[in-house]
C-alpha positions as CSV (number, residue, x, y, z in Angstrom):
1,X,1.4,15.8,-47.2
2,X,3.2,13.0,-45.3
3,X,5.4,12.4,-48.4
4,X,6.2,16.1,-48.6
5,X,7.2,16.2,-44.9
6,X,9.4,13.1,-45.3
7,X,11.1,14.7,-48.3
8,X,11.7,17.9,-46.5
9,X,13.2,16.0,-43.5
10,X,15.5,14.1,-45.8
11,X,16.7,17.3,-47.5
12,X,17.3,18.9,-44.1
13,X,19.2,15.9,-42.9
14,X,21.3,15.8,-46.1
15,X,21.9,19.5,-45.8
16,X,22.9,19.2,-42.2
17,X,25.3,16.3,-43.0
18,X,26.9,18.4,-45.8
19,X,27.3,21.4,-43.5
20,X,28.9,19.2,-40.8
21,X,31.3,17.8,-43.4
22,X,32.3,21.2,-44.5
23,X,32.7,22.4,-40.9
24,X,34.9,19.4,-40.2
25,X,37.1,20.1,-43.2
26,X,37.5,23.8,-42.3
27,X,38.2,23.0,-38.7
28,X,40.4,19.9,-38.9
29,X,41.5,19.6,-42.5
30,X,40.6,17.1,-45.3
31,X,42.2,13.7,-44.8
32,X,44.2,12.5,-47.8
33,X,44.4,8.8,-46.7
34,X,42.1,6.3,-45.0
35,X,42.9,5.5,-41.4
36,X,43.2,1.7,-42.0
37,X,45.2,0.9,-45.1
38,X,45.3,-2.7,-46.5
39,X,46.7,-4.2,-49.7
40,X,46.9,-7.8,-50.9
41,X,49.7,-8.8,-53.2
42,X,50.2,-12.3,-54.7
43,X,53.7,-13.8,-54.9
44,X,53.4,-13.7,-58.7
45,X,53.3,-10.0,-59.5
46,X,51.0,-10.5,-62.5
47,X,48.6,-12.8,-60.6
48,X,49.4,-15.5,-63.3
49,X,50.3,-19.0,-62.4
50,X,51.0,-22.3,-64.1
51,X,49.0,-25.4,-63.2
52,X,50.4,-26.9,-60.0
53,X,52.2,-23.8,-58.8
54,X,51.2,-22.8,-55.3
55,X,49.9,-19.3,-54.7
56,X,50.7,-17.2,-51.6
57,X,48.9,-13.9,-50.8
58,X,50.8,-11.3,-48.7
59,X,48.3,-8.9,-47.0
60,X,49.8,-5.8,-45.4
61,X,47.7,-3.5,-43.1
62,X,48.4,-0.4,-41.2
63,X,46.3,1.5,-38.6
64,X,47.1,5.2,-38.9
65,X,50.5,4.3,-40.3
66,X,51.3,1.7,-37.6
67,X,51.6,-2.0,-38.8
68,X,48.9,-4.3,-37.4
69,X,50.2,-6.9,-35.0
70,X,48.4,-9.8,-33.3
71,X,45.1,-9.1,-35.0
72,X,43.5,-12.2,-36.7
73,X,42.9,-12.3,-40.4
74,X,40.1,-14.6,-41.4
75,X,40.1,-16.1,-44.9
76,X,38.6,-18.6,-47.3
77,X,40.5,-19.9,-50.3
78,X,39.4,-22.1,-53.2
79,X,38.1,-22.1,-56.8
80,X,36.3,-18.8,-57.6
81,X,32.6,-18.7,-56.6
82,X,33.0,-22.1,-55.0
83,X,34.7,-21.2,-51.7
84,X,34.4,-23.5,-48.7
85,X,32.0,-22.6,-45.9
86,X,34.7,-22.7,-43.2
87,X,37.0,-19.8,-42.3
88,X,40.7,-20.1,-41.6
89,X,42.8,-17.7,-39.5
90,X,46.3,-16.3,-39.6
91,X,47.7,-13.4,-37.4
92,X,49.1,-10.1,-38.6
93,X,52.8,-10.0,-37.6
94,X,54.5,-6.6,-38.0
95,X,51.8,-5.6,-40.4
96,X,51.8,-8.7,-42.6
97,X,49.7,-11.8,-42.9
98,X,50.5,-14.6,-45.3
99,X,47.7,-16.7,-46.8
100,X,48.6,-20.0,-48.5
101,X,45.9,-20.2,-51.2
102,X,46.8,-23.6,-52.6
103,X,47.0,-24.4,-56.3
104,X,44.9,-25.6,-59.2
105,X,45.2,-28.6,-61.5
106,X,42.8,-27.3,-64.2
107,X,42.7,-23.9,-65.9
108,X,40.7,-21.4,-64.0
109,X,40.8,-18.9,-61.1
110,X,41.7,-19.4,-57.4
111,X,40.1,-17.0,-55.0
112,X,40.7,-15.7,-51.5
113,X,38.1,-13.8,-49.5
114,X,39.5,-12.2,-46.4
115,X,38.4,-10.0,-43.6
116,X,39.8,-8.5,-40.4
117,X,38.7,-6.0,-37.7
118,X,40.6,-2.9,-36.8
119,X,39.7,0.3,-35.0
120,X,36.3,-1.3,-34.3
121,X,35.4,-1.8,-38.0
122,X,35.5,-4.8,-40.3
123,X,37.6,-4.6,-43.5
124,X,37.3,-7.2,-46.3
125,X,38.3,-7.9,-49.9
126,X,38.4,-10.5,-52.6
127,X,41.5,-11.4,-54.6
128,X,41.7,-13.9,-57.5
129,X,44.7,-15.3,-59.3
130,X,44.7,-17.0,-62.8
131,X,45.9,-20.5,-63.7
132,X,46.7,-20.9,-67.4
133,X,43.6,-18.9,-68.4
134,X,44.4,-19.2,-72.1
135,X,43.5,-22.9,-71.8
136,X,40.0,-22.3,-70.4
137,X,37.5,-23.7,-72.8
138,X,33.8,-23.1,-72.9
139,X,31.4,-25.8,-71.7
140,X,28.6,-24.6,-74.1
141,X,28.0,-26.4,-77.4
142,X,27.1,-24.6,-80.6
143,X,23.6,-25.6,-81.8
144,X,23.6,-26.7,-85.4
145,X,20.9,-24.2,-86.4
146,X,22.3,-21.3,-84.3
147,X,22.9,-19.0,-87.3
148,X,19.6,-19.9,-89.0
149,X,17.7,-19.2,-85.8
150,X,19.1,-15.7,-85.3
151,X,18.9,-14.8,-89.0
152,X,15.2,-15.7,-89.0
153,X,14.6,-13.7,-85.8
154,X,16.2,-10.6,-87.2
155,X,14.4,-11.0,-90.5
156,X,11.1,-11.1,-88.7
157,X,12.0,-8.0,-86.6
158,X,12.9,-6.0,-89.7
159,X,9.4,-6.4,-91.0
160,X,8.4,-3.9,-88.3
161,X,9.0,-0.2,-88.9
162,X,11.2,1.4,-86.3
163,X,8.7,4.3,-86.0
164,X,11.1,6.5,-83.9
165,X,9.4,8.8,-81.4
166,X,11.5,11.8,-80.2
167,X,11.5,13.9,-77.1
168,X,13.8,16.9,-76.7
169,X,16.1,16.9,-73.6
170,X,16.9,20.6,-73.0
171,X,19.1,19.9,-70.0
172,X,21.4,17.8,-72.1
173,X,21.4,20.1,-75.1
174,X,23.7,23.0,-75.6
175,X,25.6,24.9,-78.4
176,X,27.7,21.9,-79.0
177,X,25.4,18.9,-78.8
178,X,21.7,18.0,-79.4
179,X,20.2,15.3,-77.1
180,X,16.8,13.7,-77.6
181,X,15.1,10.7,-76.0
182,X,14.2,8.3,-78.8
183,X,11.8,5.4,-78.6
184,X,12.1,2.6,-81.1
185,X,9.8,-0.2,-82.2
186,X,12.4,-2.9,-82.5
187,X,10.1,-6.0,-82.8
188,X,6.4,-7.0,-83.1
189,X,5.8,-6.4,-79.4
190,X,9.2,-4.9,-78.4
191,X,10.1,-1.2,-77.9
192,X,13.4,0.2,-76.6
193,X,14.4,3.7,-75.5
194,X,17.6,5.6,-75.6
195,X,19.3,8.9,-75.3
196,X,20.6,10.0,-78.7
197,X,23.3,12.7,-78.6
198,X,25.0,14.1,-81.7
199,X,27.3,17.0,-82.4
200,X,25.7,20.2,-83.6
201,X,28.5,21.1,-86.0
202,X,28.3,20.3,-89.7
203,X,29.3,16.7,-90.3
204,X,32.8,16.3,-91.9
205,X,32.9,14.8,-95.3
206,X,31.0,11.6,-95.0
207,X,29.4,12.3,-91.7
208,X,30.0,11.0,-88.1
209,X,30.8,7.5,-86.8
210,X,27.9,6.0,-84.7
211,X,28.3,4.4,-81.2
212,X,25.8,2.2,-79.6
213,X,26.1,1.5,-75.8
214,X,23.7,-1.2,-74.4
215,X,23.0,-1.1,-70.7
216,X,24.2,-3.1,-67.7
217,X,21.9,-5.5,-65.9
218,X,18.7,-4.4,-64.1
219,X,16.3,-1.7,-65.0
220,X,17.8,1.5,-63.7
221,X,17.4,4.8,-65.4
222,X,20.0,5.7,-67.9
223,X,21.6,9.1,-68.4
224,X,22.6,11.1,-71.5
225,X,26.3,11.6,-72.0
226,X,28.5,13.7,-74.2
227,X,31.6,11.4,-73.9
228,X,31.5,10.1,-77.4
229,X,30.0,13.2,-79.1
230,X,33.0,15.1,-77.8
231,X,35.1,12.7,-79.8
232,X,33.0,13.5,-82.9
233,X,30.6,10.6,-82.8
234,X,26.8,10.1,-82.8
235,X,25.9,8.3,-79.6
236,X,22.9,6.2,-78.5
237,X,22.7,5.0,-74.9
238,X,20.1,2.3,-74.9
239,X,17.5,1.1,-72.3
240,X,16.2,-2.3,-73.2
241,X,13.0,-2.6,-71.2
242,X,11.1,0.4,-72.6
243,X,10.7,2.0,-69.2
244,X,9.8,5.7,-69.5
245,X,13.1,7.5,-68.7
246,X,11.3,10.8,-67.9
247,X,9.2,9.4,-65.0
248,X,10.0,10.8,-61.5
249,X,12.5,8.5,-59.7
250,X,10.1,7.0,-57.2
251,X,7.6,6.1,-60.0
252,X,10.3,4.7,-62.2
253,X,11.6,2.5,-59.3
254,X,8.1,1.2,-58.7
255,X,7.5,0.5,-62.4
256,X,10.8,-1.3,-62.9
257,X,10.2,-3.5,-59.9
258,X,6.8,-4.5,-61.2
259,X,7.8,-4.9,-64.9
260,X,11.3,-6.2,-64.8
261,X,11.8,-8.4,-61.7
262,X,13.5,-11.6,-62.8
263,X,13.5,-10.7,-66.5
264,X,16.8,-12.6,-67.0
265,X,15.0,-15.9,-66.5
266,X,11.6,-15.0,-67.9
267,X,10.3,-17.3,-70.7
268,X,13.3,-19.7,-70.5
269,X,11.0,-22.6,-71.4
270,X,11.8,-22.0,-75.1
271,X,14.3,-20.2,-77.3
272,X,11.3,-18.4,-78.9
273,X,9.8,-17.1,-75.6
274,X,13.0,-16.3,-73.7
275,X,13.1,-12.6,-72.7
276,X,16.6,-12.0,-74.2
277,X,15.5,-13.0,-77.7
278,X,13.7,-9.7,-78.3
279,X,16.6,-7.9,-76.5
280,X,19.3,-9.4,-78.7
281,X,17.3,-8.6,-81.9
282,X,16.3,-5.2,-80.5
283,X,20.0,-4.2,-80.2
284,X,20.6,-5.1,-83.8
285,X,17.6,-2.9,-84.8
286,X,19.1,-0.1,-82.8
287,X,22.1,-0.3,-85.1
288,X,19.7,-0.2,-88.0
289,X,18.3,3.0,-86.6
290,X,21.7,4.6,-86.2
291,X,22.6,3.7,-89.7
292,X,19.5,5.3,-91.0
293,X,20.5,8.7,-89.7
294,X,21.6,11.1,-92.5
295,X,24.5,12.3,-90.3
296,X,26.1,8.8,-90.2
297,X,29.4,8.5,-92.1
298,X,28.2,5.4,-93.8
299,X,31.2,3.4,-92.6
300,X,31.9,3.2,-88.9
301,X,29.6,1.5,-86.4
302,X,30.9,0.9,-82.9
303,X,29.3,-1.1,-80.1
304,X,30.6,-0.9,-76.5
305,X,29.3,-1.6,-73.0
306,X,30.0,-3.3,-69.7
307,X,28.6,-6.4,-67.9
308,X,25.2,-7.1,-69.5
309,X,26.1,-4.3,-71.9
310,X,29.3,-6.1,-72.7
311,X,27.4,-9.2,-73.5
312,X,25.0,-7.3,-75.7
313,X,28.0,-5.7,-77.4
314,X,29.3,-9.1,-78.6
315,X,25.8,-10.3,-79.4
316,X,25.1,-7.2,-81.5
317,X,28.5,-7.2,-83.3
318,X,28.8,-10.9,-84.1
319,X,26.1,-11.4,-86.7
320,X,26.0,-7.9,-88.0
321,X,27.2,-6.8,-91.5
322,X,27.2,-3.2,-90.3
323,X,29.2,-3.2,-87.0
324,X,32.9,-2.4,-87.6
325,X,34.3,-2.3,-84.0
326,X,33.4,-4.3,-80.9
327,X,34.5,-3.2,-77.4
328,X,33.0,-5.2,-74.5
329,X,34.0,-4.8,-70.9
330,X,33.7,-7.7,-68.5
331,X,30.8,-9.3,-70.4
332,X,28.0,-11.1,-68.7
333,X,26.0,-14.2,-70.0
334,X,29.2,-16.1,-70.9
335,X,29.6,-19.9,-70.4
336,X,26.2,-20.1,-68.6
337,X,26.4,-23.8,-67.7
338,X,29.6,-23.4,-65.9
339,X,28.2,-24.3,-62.4
340,X,26.8,-27.6,-63.8
341,X,30.4,-28.6,-64.3
342,X,31.6,-27.4,-60.9
343,X,33.3,-24.3,-62.1
344,X,32.2,-20.6,-62.1
345,X,29.7,-19.6,-64.8
346,X,28.8,-16.1,-66.0
347,X,26.1,-13.8,-64.7
348,X,23.3,-14.4,-63.9
349,X,25.0,-17.5,-62.4
350,X,22.4,-20.0,-63.5
351,X,22.6,-23.3,-61.7
352,X,24.7,-21.9,-58.9
353,X,22.0,-22.5,-56.3
354,X,22.9,-19.4,-54.3
355,X,22.2,-16.4,-56.5
356,X,18.7,-15.0,-56.7
357,X,19.0,-13.8,-60.3
358,X,20.2,-17.2,-61.3
359,X,17.3,-19.3,-60.1
360,X,16.0,-21.7,-62.7
361,X,12.4,-22.8,-62.2
362,X,12.2,-25.2,-65.1
363,X,13.8,-28.6,-65.7
364,X,17.5,-28.3,-66.0
365,X,17.7,-30.0,-69.5
366,X,15.1,-27.6,-70.8
367,X,17.0,-24.5,-69.5
368,X,20.3,-25.8,-71.0
369,X,18.7,-26.3,-74.4
370,X,17.4,-22.8,-74.5
371,X,20.5,-21.1,-73.1
372,X,22.9,-22.4,-75.7
373,X,21.2,-20.1,-78.2
374,X,21.9,-17.1,-75.9
375,X,25.3,-17.9,-74.4
376,X,27.7,-15.1,-75.4
377,X,30.5,-17.7,-76.1
378,X,28.6,-18.8,-79.2
379,X,28.4,-15.2,-80.5
380,X,32.1,-14.7,-79.7
381,X,32.8,-17.6,-82.0
382,X,31.1,-15.7,-84.8
383,X,32.9,-12.3,-84.3
384,X,34.7,-11.1,-87.4
385,X,35.4,-7.5,-86.6
386,X,38.3,-6.0,-84.6
387,X,37.5,-6.5,-80.9
388,X,38.9,-4.8,-77.8
389,X,38.0,-6.4,-74.5
390,X,38.9,-5.4,-70.9
391,X,38.2,-7.3,-67.6
392,X,39.6,-7.8,-64.2
393,X,40.4,-10.9,-62.1
394,X,38.6,-10.0,-58.8
395,X,35.2,-9.8,-60.4
396,X,32.6,-11.8,-58.5
397,X,29.7,-10.8,-60.8
398,X,31.0,-11.8,-64.2
399,X,33.6,-14.4,-63.3
400,X,36.9,-14.1,-65.1
401,X,36.7,-17.8,-65.9
402,X,33.5,-17.2,-67.9
403,X,35.0,-14.1,-69.6
404,X,38.1,-16.0,-70.6
405,X,36.0,-18.8,-72.0
406,X,34.4,-16.2,-74.4
407,X,37.7,-14.5,-75.1
408,X,39.4,-17.8,-76.1
409,X,36.7,-18.4,-78.7
410,X,37.3,-15.1,-80.6
411,X,39.3,-15.6,-83.8
412,X,38.8,-12.1,-85.1
413,X,41.6,-9.5,-84.6
414,X,41.6,-8.8,-80.9
415,X,43.3,-6.8,-78.2
416,X,42.8,-7.2,-74.4
417,X,43.3,-5.0,-71.4
418,X,43.5,-7.1,-68.3
419,X,43.7,-5.4,-64.9
420,X,44.0,-8.1,-62.3
421,X,43.1,-6.0,-59.3
422,X,39.8,-4.6,-60.7
423,X,36.4,-6.2,-59.9
424,X,33.2,-5.5,-61.7
425,X,34.3,-2.1,-62.8
426,X,37.0,-0.5,-65.0
427,X,39.9,1.9,-64.4
428,X,39.9,5.2,-66.2
429,X,43.1,4.0,-68.0
430,X,41.2,1.1,-69.5
431,X,38.5,3.4,-70.9
432,X,41.3,5.6,-72.3
433,X,43.0,2.7,-74.0
434,X,39.7,1.6,-75.5
435,X,39.1,5.1,-76.9
436,X,42.5,5.2,-78.4
437,X,42.0,1.8,-80.0
438,X,38.7,2.9,-81.5
439,X,40.3,6.0,-83.1
440,X,43.1,3.9,-84.5
441,X,40.7,1.4,-86.0
442,X,38.2,3.8,-87.6
443,X,37.7,3.3,-91.3
444,X,38.9,6.5,-93.0
């Protein structure tokens, strides 16, 4: 009863807020701009610098269209993810504040975190600029038995029948598409779930391309989508932890907290017990499943995802003899030992000492030995299929230093879409470019 009353109160409050917003718009109009506008622009328009060149950041800010003047801007500048503890200050003069970021003598990224207060509110942002990023090299060695280890792991997983279990999803099914939740037995003790959506129309000669989308980090619910089916593809949105996607939200949240907390460092004592071993192999088995569908065209297998999903995209494509296109966005799990060498590493930021997901509770040498089998840079070295990759510079989750370290190892045909101002997200234009690239590279 108490939960019911709490729910009703929340619904009433939300409804009241919505009504107030509508009344405000009807009475006073709908604002088309924010009251405080701020933009930061490096003195090199492409945010690209050569080693030794100084970088200056020009920050302009207006309050209701009036340039800020006399208000202090606080900032920290230094190598990305390794900013100093102390803040510096410069004043806004006629709406502008100049920050001297310094320079770099080694390839990488210089960052500036800034904040200021106007109209009683604090505004902040993070800006990064690149220094000869094509010269960034990974700090992760390639184990001599890397290929043999993963070939054996996949061989063992393929001894287990996938045993797909289907559940119809009426809310995501219509006269154009069929959506079902499918549960797959991808290893001896490993199951995964995913939303499988495919066009209803009769497959063209040869069938449909298939698209696998692994998830980002965490254990949130996934949702079905018709984005790729509208382009004539069979689409599987994957969930790697085998959490029941049909549970009520509160039950799902409780389950995910109990089951998945700290999964990214679970079992790191050994390459055979590390949590990601079954995940990496499981994604490959999801490709096997898609290729078993009679509606598949028998040729085109696309893998794409962002963050952890970007990492799993590379991991799935690299050793596969079925994947034909690889399209990761800002991949995680790249150059995992970066912080041990006093430069930014990839998510989960192992060895950083300040990020909870990156805590390492075993001897450092033991963790390093395990992680080299799971570092995405070593899979990037094995990519042989056309690859499209997109990332931004102002990402403080998957550092651009770590992403570049992986990109620079790819020898397969590749195309990049770099958007310096984006963080841990993508612009619509980047997704549009990726889709065009996919269509252009389909095997006819």
